[in-house]
DOTI-864404 format. One record per residue (C-alpha): residue in one letter; x, y, z. Coordinates in steps of 0.5 Angstrom, whole numbers, padded with zeros to 4 digits, always signed. Example, Ala and Ser with C-alpha at 12.3 -4.5 7.8 and 13.67 -1.06 7.14 Angstrom:
2
A+0025-0009+0016/S+0027-0002+0014/
END
This chain:
668
X-0233-0012-0013/X-0239-0008-0014/X-0245-0008-0010/X-0249-0010-0015/X-0245-0017-0015/X-0245-0017-0007/X-0252-0016-0007/X-0254-0022-0012/X-0250-0027-0008/X-0254-0026-0001/X-0291-0007-0048/X-0290-0007-0053/X-0292-0013-0057/X-0287-0016-0061/X-0290-0019-0067/X-0287-0026-0069/X-0286-0028-0076/X-0287-0035-0078/X-0288-0038-0085/X-0295-0042-0086/X-0290-0048-0088/X-0287-0048-0081/X-0293-0047-0078/X-0296-0054-0081/X-0289-0057-0079/X-0289-0054-0072/X-0296-0056-0071/X-0295-0063-0073/X-0289-0064-0068/X-0293-0061-0063/X-0299-0066-0063/X-0294-0072-0064/X-0290-0070-0058/X-0295-0069-0053/X-0299-0075-0055/X-0292-0078-0052/X-0290-0074-0046/X-0293-0068-0043/X-0287-0066-0039/X-0279-0067-0038/X-0276-0072-0033/X-0277-0069-0026/X-0283-0064-0028/X-0289-0065-0024/X-0296-0063-0027/X-0300-0059-0023/X-0307-0057-0023/X-0304-0050-0022/X-0300-0051-0028/X-0301-0045-0034/X-0301-0048-0041/X-0300-0044-0047/X-0300-0046-0054/X-0301-0044-0061/X-0300-0048-0068/X-0292-0047-0067/X-0291-0050-0060/X-0294-0051-0053/X-0291-0048-0046/X-0293-0051-0040/X-0291-0046-0034/X-0291-0048-0026/X-0293-0041-0023/X-0290-0044-0016/X-0283-0046-0018/X-0283-0042-0025/X-0281-0049-0029/X-0282-0048-0036/X-0283-0054-0041/X-0284-0053-0048/X-0285-0057-0054/X-0285-0056-0062/X-0280-0058-0067/X-0275-0062-0062/X-0275-0070-0061/X-0277-0069-0054/X-0280-0064-0049/X-0275-0059-0047/X-0274-0055-0041/X-0273-0047-0042/X-0272-0046-0035/X-0272-0051-0029/X-0276-0050-0023/X-0274-0047-0016/X-0276-0048-0009/X-0277-0042-0004/X-0281-0037-0009/X-0287-0037-0004/X-0294-0038-0005/X-0298-0036-0011/X-0303-0031-0011/X-0308-0027-0016/X-0307-0032-0022/X-0310-0030-0028/X-0311-0034-0035/X-0313-0030-0041/X-0313-0034-0048/X-0305-0034-0050/X-0303-0030-0043/X-0303-0031-0036/X-0300-0027-0030/X-0299-0028-0022/X-0295-0026-0016/X-0290-0029-0012/X-0286-0027-0005/X-0292-0025-0001/X-0294-0021-0007/X-0288-0017-0008/X-0286-0020-0015/X-0291-0020-0021/X-0290-0025-0027/X-0293-0024-0033/X-0293-0029-0039/X-0295-0029-0046/X-0295-0033-0052/X-0294-0030-0059/X-0293-0034-0065/X-0286-0037-0064/X-0284-0032-0058/X-0285-0033-0051/X-0286-0027-0047/X-0284-0027-0040/X-0284-0020-0035/X-0282-0020-0028/X-0283-0014-0024/X-0282-0012-0017/X-0285-0008-0012/X-0278-0006-0008/X-0271-0007-0008/X-0270-0014-0009/X-0266-0019-0013/X-0269-0025-0017/X-0266-0031-0021/X-0270-0033-0027/X-0269-0037-0032/X-0264-0043-0029/X-0262-0047-0035/X-0259-0054-0035/X-0256-0057-0040/X-0260-0063-0044/X-0260-0068-0049/X-0262-0064-0054/X-0257-0058-0053/X-0251-0059-0058/X-0248-0052-0057/X-0249-0045-0054/X-0249-0039-0058/X-0245-0034-0054/X-0245-0026-0056/X-0238-0025-0053/X-0235-0020-0057/X-0236-0022-0065/X-0239-0029-0062/X-0237-0036-0060/X-0240-0043-0062/X-0239-0047-0055/X-0240-0054-0056/X-0243-0057-0049/X-0238-0063-0050/X-0232-0058-0051/X-0229-0058-0044/X-0224-0053-0045/X-0229-0048-0047/X-0234-0050-0041/X-0228-0049-0036/X-0227-0042-0039/X-0235-0041-0038/X-0235-0043-0031/X-0228-0040-0029/X-0231-0033-0030/X-0234-0031-0024/X-0240-0028-0027/X-0242-0025-0034/X-0246-0019-0035/X-0250-0017-0041/X-0247-0010-0042/X-0239-0011-0041/X-0239-0018-0042/X-0243-0019-0048/X-0244-0015-0054/X-0251-0016-0054/X-0256-0018-0049/X-0258-0025-0052/X-0256-0032-0052/X-0258-0038-0057/X-0258-0046-0056/X-0256-0050-0062/X-0261-0056-0061/X-0260-0059-0068/X-0266-0058-0072/X-0268-0052-0068/X-0265-0046-0064/X-0267-0043-0058/X-0266-0036-0057/X-0266-0032-0050/X-0267-0024-0051/X-0266-0020-0045/X-0271-0014-0045/X-0267-0010-0040/X-0260-0010-0040/X-0258-0007-0034/X-0256-0010-0027/X-0256-0017-0029/X-0251-0023-0028/X-0250-0030-0031/X-0247-0035-0027/X-0245-0042-0030/X-0244-0048-0025/X-0242-0055-0026/X-0247-0060-0024/X-0243-0067-0024/X-0242-0068-0032/X-0247-0063-0033/X-0248-0055-0033/X-0253-0050-0030/X-0253-0043-0032/X-0257-0038-0027/X-0259-0031-0029/X-0260-0026-0024/X-0263-0019-0024/X-0262-0014-0019/X-0268-0009-0018/X-0265-0003-0016/X-0267+0004-0013/X-0265+0007-0019/X-0269+0003-0024/X-0276+0005-0026/X-0280+0001-0027/X-0277-0004-0023/X-0278-0010-0029/X-0274-0014-0033/X-0276-0020-0038/X-0274-0025-0044/X-0277-0026-0051/X-0275-0034-0052/X-0276-0036-0059/X-0277-0042-0062/X-0274-0043-0070/X-0272-0047-0075/X-0264-0048-0074/X-0262-0045-0081/X-0256-0042-0079/X-0251-0042-0073/X-0253-0035-0073/X-0260-0035-0072/X-0261-0033-0065/X-0257-0026-0068/X-0262-0026-0073/X-0268-0026-0068/X-0264-0021-0064/X-0264-0016-0070/X-0271-0017-0072/X-0272-0015-0064/X-0268-0009-0065/X-0272-0006-0071/X-0279-0008-0068/X-0277-0003-0062/X-0274+0002-0066/X-0267+0001-0064/X-0263+0000-0070/X-0259+0005-0074/X-0256+0004-0081/X-0249+0007-0083/X-0253+0010-0089/X-0257+0013-0085/X-0252+0016-0080/X-0248+0018-0087/X-0254+0023-0088/X-0252+0026-0082/X-0245+0026-0083/X-0242+0025-0090/X-0235+0024-0088/X-0238+0017-0085/X-0237+0015-0093/X-0230+0015-0092/X-0230+0009-0088/X-0232+0005-0094/X-0225+0001-0096/X-0221+0004-0091/X-0216+0000-0087/X-0215+0003-0080/X-0208+0006-0077/X-0205+0009-0071/X-0199+0013-0072/X-0193+0014-0068/X-0187+0018-0067/X-0183+0021-0075/X-0190+0017-0077/X-0194+0023-0075/X-0192+0026-0081/X-0193+0029-0088/X-0188+0024-0091/X-0192+0018-0088/X-0198+0020-0091/X-0194+0021-0098/X-0192+0014-0097/X-0199+0011-0096/X-0201+0015-0102/X-0195+0012-0106/X-0197+0005-0104/X-0204+0006-0107/X-0207+0006-0100/X-0212+0011-0102/X-0217+0010-0096/X-0215+0010-0089/X-0218+0012-0082/X-0212+0015-0078/X-0211+0016-0071/X-0206+0019-0066/X-0206+0017-0059/X-0206+0024-0056/X-0206+0032-0058/X-0199+0034-0056/X-0195+0032-0062/X-0201+0034-0067/X-0202+0041-0064/X-0195+0042-0066/X-0197+0041-0074/X-0204+0042-0075/X-0204+0042-0082/X-0202+0035-0082/X-0210+0034-0081/X-0212+0038-0086/X-0207+0035-0091/X-0210+0028-0089/X-0217+0031-0090/X-0215+0033-0097/X-0212+0026-0099/X-0219+0023-0097/X-0217+0020-0091/X-0220+0021-0084/X-0215+0023-0079/X-0217+0023-0071/X-0215+0024-0064/X-0215+0019-0058/X-0219+0022-0052/X-0222+0019-0046/X-0226+0021-0040/X-0226+0014-0036/X-0221+0016-0031/X-0220+0022-0027/X-0213+0024-0023/X-0211+0028-0017/X-0209+0035-0021/X-0203+0034-0016/X-0200+0028-0020/X-0200+0033-0026/X-0193+0032-0029/X-0191+0026-0026/X-0191+0019-0029/X-0197+0017-0025/X-0202+0020-0029/X-0204+0022-0036/X-0207+0028-0040/X-0214+0025-0041/X-0215+0024-0034/X-0213+0031-0032/X-0218+0036-0031/X-0219+0041-0025/X-0219+0041-0017/X-0227+0042-0017/X-0228+0036-0021/X-0223+0032-0018/X-0227+0033-0011/X-0234+0033-0014/X-0234+0028-0020/X-0232+0021-0018/X-0237+0015-0018/X-0239+0013-0011/X-0240+0006-0009/X-0246+0004-0005/X-0241+0005+0001/X-0239+0012-0001/X-0232+0010-0003/X-0230+0012-0010/X-0229+0007-0016/X-0222+0006-0018/X-0220+0009-0025/X-0216+0005-0030/X-0210+0001-0027/X-0213+0003-0020/X-0210+0010-0021/X-0215+0016-0019/X-0222+0014-0020/X-0228+0013-0025/X-0231+0019-0027/X-0238+0021-0027/X-0241+0022-0034/X-0246+0027-0032/X-0241+0031-0028/X-0236+0031-0033/X-0241+0033-0039/X-0238+0041-0039/X-0231+0039-0039/X-0232+0034-0045/X-0235+0040-0049/X-0230+0044-0047/X-0224+0039-0048/X-0227+0037-0055/X-0228+0044-0057/X-0221+0046-0056/X-0218+0040-0059/X-0222+0041-0065/X-0221+0049-0065/X-0213+0047-0065/X-0213+0042-0070/X-0218+0040-0076/X-0220+0033-0074/X-0224+0029-0079/X-0225+0023-0074/X-0226+0023-0066/X-0224+0017-0062/X-0227+0016-0054/X-0224+0010-0051/X-0228+0006-0046/X-0235+0009-0047/X-0238+0004-0052/X-0235-0002-0048/X-0241-0003-0044/X-0238-0002-0037/X-0244+0003-0034/X-0245+0004-0026/X-0250+0005-0021/X-0247+0012-0018/X-0249+0013-0011/X-0246+0020-0010/X-0251+0025-0008/X-0248+0030-0013/X-0250+0026-0019/X-0254+0020-0017/X-0255+0015-0023/X-0257+0008-0025/X-0254+0004-0030/X-0259+0007-0035/X-0257+0014-0033/X-0250+0013-0034/X-0251+0009-0041/X-0255+0015-0043/X-0250+0020-0041/X-0244+0017-0045/X-0249+0016-0051/X-0251+0023-0051/X-0244+0025-0051/X-0242+0021-0057/X-0247+0023-0061/X-0246+0031-0059/X-0239+0030-0062/X-0241+0027-0068/X-0247+0032-0069/X-0243+0038-0067/X-0237+0037-0071/X-0240+0033-0077/X-0234+0027-0076/X-0235+0020-0075/X-0234+0017-0068/X-0231+0011-0065/X-0230+0008-0059/X-0227+0002-0055/X-0232-0004-0055/X-0239-0003-0059/X-0244-0006-0054/X-0251-0006-0057/X-0253+0000-0053/X-0248+0005-0056/X-0249+0002-0063/X-0253+0008-0066/X-0248+0013-0063/X-0242+0011-0066/X-0239+0009-0073/X-0233+0005-0071/X-0232+0000-0066/X-0225-0002-0064/X-0225-0009-0060/X-0231-0012-0062/X-0228-0016-0068/X-0221-0017-0064/X-0223-0016-0057/X-0218-0015-0051/X-0216-0021-0047/X-0210-0024-0043/X-0211-0018-0038/X-0207-0020-0032/X-0203-0026-0035/X-0196-0026-0032/X-0193-0029-0038/X-0196-0023-0042/X-0193-0018-0037/X-0186-0022-0036/X-0180-0019-0040/X-0177-0026-0040/X-0183-0030-0043/X-0184-0031-0051/X-0191-0028-0050/X-0189-0022-0047/X-0193-0016-0050/X-0188-0011-0049/X-0187-0004-0046/X-0191+0002-0047/X-0185+0006-0050/X-0181+0008-0053/X-0186+0013-0055/X-0184+0013-0063/X-0186+0006-0063/X-0189+0003-0057/X-0186-0005-0056/X-0193-0007-0054/X-0196-0005-0061/X-0190-0006-0065/X-0187-0013-0062/X-0189-0019-0066/X-0190-0025-0061/X-0194-0031-0061/X-0201-0032-0058/X-0202-0037-0053/X-0206-0044-0055/X-0211-0042-0050/X-0213-0035-0053/X-0212-0038-0060/X-0218-0043-0058/X-0222-0038-0054/X-0221-0032-0059/X-0219-0033-0066/X-0220-0041-0068/X-0225-0040-0073/X-0229-0047-0071/X-0231-0043-0065/X-0232-0036-0068/X-0239-0034-0070/X-0240-0027-0074/X-0246-0026-0069/X-0245-0018-0068/X-0244-0017-0076/X-0250-0021-0077/X-0254-0016-0073/X-0249-0009-0074/X-0245-0010-0080/X-0249-0005-0083/X-0249+0000-0077/X-0242+0000-0074/X-0235-0002-0077/X-0232-0007-0073/X-0224-0008-0072/X-0219-0010-0067/X-0217-0007-0060/X-0211-0003-0061/X-0207-0008-0057/X-0209-0014-0061/X-0208-0011-0068/X-0208-0015-0075/X-0200-0016-0074/X-0199-0017-0067/X-0199-0025-0066/X-0194-0028-0071/X-0197-0035-0071/X-0204-0033-0073/X-0203-0027-0078/X-0206-0031-0084/X-0212-0033-0080/X-0214-0026-0078/X-0213-0024-0085/X-0218-0029-0087/X-0223-0028-0082/X-0223-0020-0083/X-0224-0021-0090/X-0230-0026-0089/X-0233-0022-0084/X-0231-0015-0088/X-0228-0012-0082/X-0222-0008-0083/X-0215-0009-0081/X-0212-0005-0076/X-0204-0003-0076/X-0199+0001-0072/X-0195+0005-0076/X-0189+0009-0077/X-0184+0010-0082/X-0179+0004-0080/X-0185-0001-0079/X-0188+0001-0086/X-0182-0001-0089/X-0182-0008-0086/X-0190-0009-0087/X-0192-0005-0092/X-0192-0010-0098/X-0196-0015-0093/X-0201-0009-0092/X-0201-0007-0099/X-0203-0014-0101/X-0209-0015-0096/X-0211-0008-0098/X-0211-0009-0105/X-0216-0015-0104/X-0220-0012-0098/X-0221-0005-0100/X-0225-0006-0107/X-0230-0011-0103/X-0231-0007-0097/X-0233-0001-0101/X-0238-0005-0104/X-0240-0009-0098/X-0238-0005-0092/X-0245-0002-0091/X-0248-0008-0093/X-0252-0013-0089/X-0249-0020-0087/X-0255-0024-0089/X-0252-0031-0088/X-0247-0035-0085/X-0246-0042-0086/X-0241-0048-0085/X-0239-0051-0091/X-0235-0057-0088/X-0236-0062-0082/X-0230-0059-0079/X-0232-0052-0080/X-0226-0050-0083/X-0230-0048-0090/X-0234-0042-0088/X-0239-0037-0092/X-0242-0031-0091/X-0247-0027-0096/X-0248-0020-0096/X-0254-0017-0098/X-0256-0024-0101/X-0252-0022-0107/X-0244-0023-0106/X-0241-0030-0103/X-0235-0030-0099/X-0232-0036-0097/X-0226-0038-0093/X-0222-0044-0093/X-0218-0044-0086/X-0216-0051-0088/X-0209-0053-0091/X-0212-0057-0096/X-0216-0055-0102/X-0223-0055-0102/X-0229-0055-0107/X-0235-0050-0106/X-0240-0051-0112/X-0235-0053-0117/X-0230-0048-0115/X-0223-0051-0112/X-0221-0046-0106/X-0213-0047-0105/X-0211-0048-0097/X-0211-0042-0093/X-0214-0038-0099/X-0221-0034-0100/X-0226-0033-0105/X-0231-0028-0107/X-0236-0029-0112/X-0242-0025-0114/X-0248-0029-0115/X-0252-0026-0120/X-0246-0025-0125/X-0242-0031-0123/X-0236-0027-0123/X-0231-0029-0118/X-0224-0027-0115/X-0219-0031-0111/X-0214-0029-0106/X-0208-0032-0101/X-0206-0028-0096/X-0199-0026-0096/X-0194-0030-0090/X-0192-0025-0086/X-0185-0026-0083/
END
């Protein structure tokens, strides 16, 4: 447990965009609501209350307790944050037009608020190292579901007890590793609320039961490293036109703050990014790392692939393999990692692995240290986590060596984009979370820019989206780590061992997925393409390599349809024997997916909708011109006069009316 967690327990103006017609609707609602009631139940009015209002909505803030109550399109006023005791006396309260600011905690905490069209801006500053909790959001009658950007995104009804159990069971959620993007939304039927966190570092969200209710607390730690010491929120009110409305708002916020880069822009710097269009993603293992494997792919018509190997040892024996793959039009890459560092004395034993081996000097000087001076443990508790600041010369040395030995056209760096960043108290390389993230981002950019190759990484946390081209683990994320059934050789859910090296069972063995993981990670009724709404035209998102497209035998069709609906490429593990078993299914999917992805892979996902009350008929739209419709039901469904068979998929071009129908092959 890190010190930030332990401690937590003890101007640029954003232009809001609202159409004239919405302004009138909001204003009528606002007048009606506040003629009926000015506060929610339990709120006490005070002469010190700050009232901010415009044509869109009205917000009442208690400077003493930081309770925030708003009204606009809702049936009744809603509480954006509940009040808290113990915040101290108010001082220096100033009201100016559409804004107000004041101090709390003996003047140590500065609060600034501003209403701008549909957005309430809240900024919280500290004069020193401190922790502060705000907002505190309680479930209310108007709240129908939580829109939660864990990995791709989840839709969590507040009356779904299994999901609520899951939220509460997590000790805390941060806004980097736990969430792919630092926002959340609330579905309130006719309108949606969006909470955008303006500082993603040193944050923790905890869900707490309150009888039959639920409370979420957001806490920020102001650390010695943070400059300036501030965090804040943009809380937006909008029409609930789509369940992904909060993601649309977050994308606008990124664009407004120059924090968005498209794949087409990236392609101008690195032309081979274009090869990601239409490509399936494949890890090669054993006799599979061979020209014969490449030829089998070509013979099957798989003319666009992103290939990767798990290390440099085998490929360095046959460097022409990468050259041949490049000539065939494939991307051919290497797996690398700078996450952990191990004692050099372990080299040659089973207790270490090549990517964690450096030299004695870096082992002694490069560890990330906690506040208490102890190093953070490495992966699986072995060794230590490696400071990206200390590692930089070694990164450049290794990458240059790898690229000199083999002409790779793709480079994968494990862990970097996952969002796991740290405060480092080592006096040799003091760093806050922002410094840690910046160092990782810079080395990812350096690899791509120096060698003109697309770069991939595990995860795809929003901070890293501008520096990578491929995300492994956003579409199909990691889960079940530490589940004894998935590690028990006698269990039907056993994933398999990391051997034999020519075809590790953990990647090749097909097993059923547990019902709870199917619900939490794959059930289409509870999935939302939030990440695709924001980043589909910026990052190509696929599966974590442990959860590839064919891994879980009882959800293969569901996975295939969701890949198509989101225009996310499949990921496979292959050698010659595995391709003999699954090549036809791979080809069947590729023949439908690849032409579509060549057209839409770098397009913006402009809409997502449920077309049935059971949420099993779903539609995405790309660039407002191509509709993709997935029927997850076993029964035929009708969409705009077209019958879509059960467990099937339709692509339809809006301008021409042309369409293509596809039913995924059942894989045994």
